[in-house]
C-alpha positions as CSV (number, residue, x, y, z in Angstrom):
1,M,246.2,193.0,309.7
2,I,244.8,189.8,311.1
3,P,247.5,187.5,312.5
4,D,248.0,184.1,310.7
5,A,247.1,182.1,313.8
6,T,243.8,183.9,314.0
7,K,243.1,183.2,310.3
8,R,244.0,179.5,310.8
9,T,241.8,179.2,313.8
10,E,238.9,180.9,312.0
11,A,239.3,178.5,309.1
12,A,239.3,175.5,311.5
13,L,236.2,176.8,313.2
14,K,234.4,177.3,309.8
15,R,235.3,173.8,308.8
16,H,234.1,172.4,312.1
17,V,230.7,174.2,312.1
18,A,230.1,173.3,308.4
19,A,230.7,169.6,309.2
20,I,228.4,169.7,312.2
21,M,225.7,171.4,310.1
22,A,226.1,168.7,307.4
23,G,225.7,166.0,310.1
24,D,229.0,164.4,308.9
25,A,230.8,162.8,311.8
26,D,233.8,161.8,309.6
27,S,234.3,165.4,308.5
28,V,233.9,166.7,312.0
29,M,236.6,164.3,313.3
30,R,239.0,165.4,310.6
31,N,239.1,168.8,312.4
32,F,240.4,167.2,315.6
33,A,244.0,166.4,316.5
34,D,244.7,162.8,317.4
35,D,245.4,163.7,321.0
36,A,242.5,166.3,321.3
37,V,240.5,166.7,324.5
38,A,236.9,167.8,324.8
39,Y,235.6,169.1,328.2
40,T,231.8,168.8,328.7
41,S,229.6,169.3,331.8
42,E,229.4,165.5,332.1
43,D,232.8,164.3,331.2
44,T,236.3,164.8,329.8
45,L,236.9,163.1,326.5
46,H,240.4,162.2,325.6
47,G,241.4,161.3,321.9
48,Q,239.7,160.6,318.7
49,D,237.7,157.6,319.8
50,A,236.0,159.2,322.8
51,I,235.3,162.4,320.9
52,R,233.9,160.5,317.9
53,A,231.4,158.6,320.1
54,D,230.2,161.9,321.5
55,I,230.0,163.6,318.0
56,E,228.2,160.6,316.5
57,S,225.7,160.6,319.4
58,F,225.1,164.3,318.8
59,V,224.8,164.0,315.0
60,N,222.4,160.9,315.3
61,S,220.2,162.4,318.0
62,T,219.8,166.0,316.6
63,P,216.1,166.7,316.3
64,E,214.7,167.5,312.9
65,G,214.8,171.3,312.4
66,M,217.5,172.0,314.9
67,R,220.2,172.6,312.4
68,D,217.9,175.0,310.5
69,N,217.5,177.1,313.6
70,F,221.3,177.3,314.4
71,Q,222.4,180.8,315.0
72,V,225.8,182.1,316.2
73,V,225.2,184.8,318.8
74,R,228.8,185.7,319.4
75,R,232.1,184.7,317.9
76,D,235.5,185.8,319.1
77,I,238.8,184.6,317.7
78,D,242.2,185.6,319.0
79,G,245.2,183.7,317.8
80,D,244.7,180.0,318.5
81,V,241.6,180.4,320.7
82,A,238.0,180.7,319.4
83,Y,234.9,181.3,321.6
84,I,231.3,181.1,320.3
85,T,227.9,181.3,321.8
86,W,225.1,179.9,319.8
87,K,221.5,178.9,320.0
88,A,219.0,176.7,318.0
89,E,215.7,177.4,319.6
90,P,213.6,175.8,320.7
91,F,216.0,172.9,321.0
92,V,219.1,174.7,322.5
93,L,218.4,177.9,324.3
94,M,222.1,178.8,324.5
95,A,225.4,177.0,324.1
96,T,229.0,178.1,324.6
97,E,232.1,176.5,323.0
98,T,235.8,177.3,323.3
99,F,238.3,175.9,320.9
100,V,242.1,175.8,321.0
101,V,243.6,175.2,317.6
102,T,247.1,174.3,316.7
103,D,248.5,173.0,313.4
104,D,245.0,173.6,311.8
105,K,243.5,171.0,314.2
106,I,241.3,171.4,317.3
107,R,243.5,170.5,320.2
108,A,241.0,171.3,322.9
109,Q,237.3,172.1,323.1
110,T,234.9,173.0,325.9
111,Y,231.1,173.1,325.5
112,L,228.0,173.6,327.5
113,N,224.5,173.5,326.0
114,M,221.4,174.7,327.8
115,E,218.7,172.5,326.3
116,S,215.0,173.5,326.3
117,R,212.8,171.1,328.3
118,S,210.1,171.4,325.7
119,A,212.4,170.2,322.8
């Protein structure tokens, strides 16, 4: 039997990925807690406003065809933690993301993308 926390985390991750794939920043942001934090290789983003700016930048600058090439390579979910690796070649060679989900909202996220120089 899969624990309830794992089921909730899986549902939150599915909502998040679907919203990203749809390019809908408002739907993406509904997945984050008000006091969420996102850790990137460039910065630490605290709260809805900072995360929204980053999400909107990503959604608005996604090259045509990138979403069509999105592929999850690995997905592990254990309780309130989810870890994925994905790619969208030739645009993103590999990316990793970790999510901590509580109360059906993303409370913390880490991500690192290895972009192709030819993209």
